[in-house]
N, C-alpha and C positions, 0 to 999 in steps of 0.2 A: 741333196736337194736341198735348193735355196728358200728361203723365205720371201726374197727379192718380189717386191712388186712393178710390173710397169708403169708408169705415169705417163698418160697421154698430153702431147702437146695443148689441148683445151683444157685440161686440170694446172697443167703449169702455169697457164694463164690465169689461169685463178688462182691460182697462190700467189702469183706474183701480185695480181691486185688486190688479194686481200692486205699480202705486206704493204702496199700502197696506203692503204686505208688507214692501216695504223702508224703509219708516217705521217700521215695527214694529221690524223688525230693528235699524237703527241705533241706533233711542231702549233697547232693550233691552241692549244696550252687550257688551261682548266678551263670550263664553259661555268658563266653565271651562275648561280645556283645549285652548285655543287658542291659537297664538303668537300674540306680536304681530305678528311680520311677516303672518300669513294673517289677522290683525281688519284689519290696515292695506288688504291686499289688498282685503277684502270691503268695507270702508268705501269705497273709491277704485269700487269696480265699481258698488256701490250708487248713490250718490251721482251718478256718471255714468248709473247707467240713470235714474235721477229728473230729472237736466238733459235730458237727451233728450227724455224725456218730456214734460216740462213745456212744453217747444219746440213741440210738434206743435199743429197750428190745429185739429183735431179737437172741441176739448173744446167743451161747453154751458155748462149749469152747475154744473159738480163742484168742491168746493171745493179748490183745489192749495192750499190755506196749509202745512198738513203739510207736502206735500211739498217744497216750495218751502223752509222753515226746516229741512226735514232735507239737502236738497241743497246748501246754503250751507257 
């Protein structure tokens, strides 16, 4: 018996959109009023999110180039 869970097309689109949000956030840089420590935590969490999502095996023809670059 396998523990694989089928991911729907809609779920893949939601995951891809969330990755785009992380890429955009990282590209925007540290917001005014956010401490360096808070920004470091934000960067760390978003890069981890991207790395986890990039490793998923349900991607089809999505372009993960920006996510891969942002996760580096």
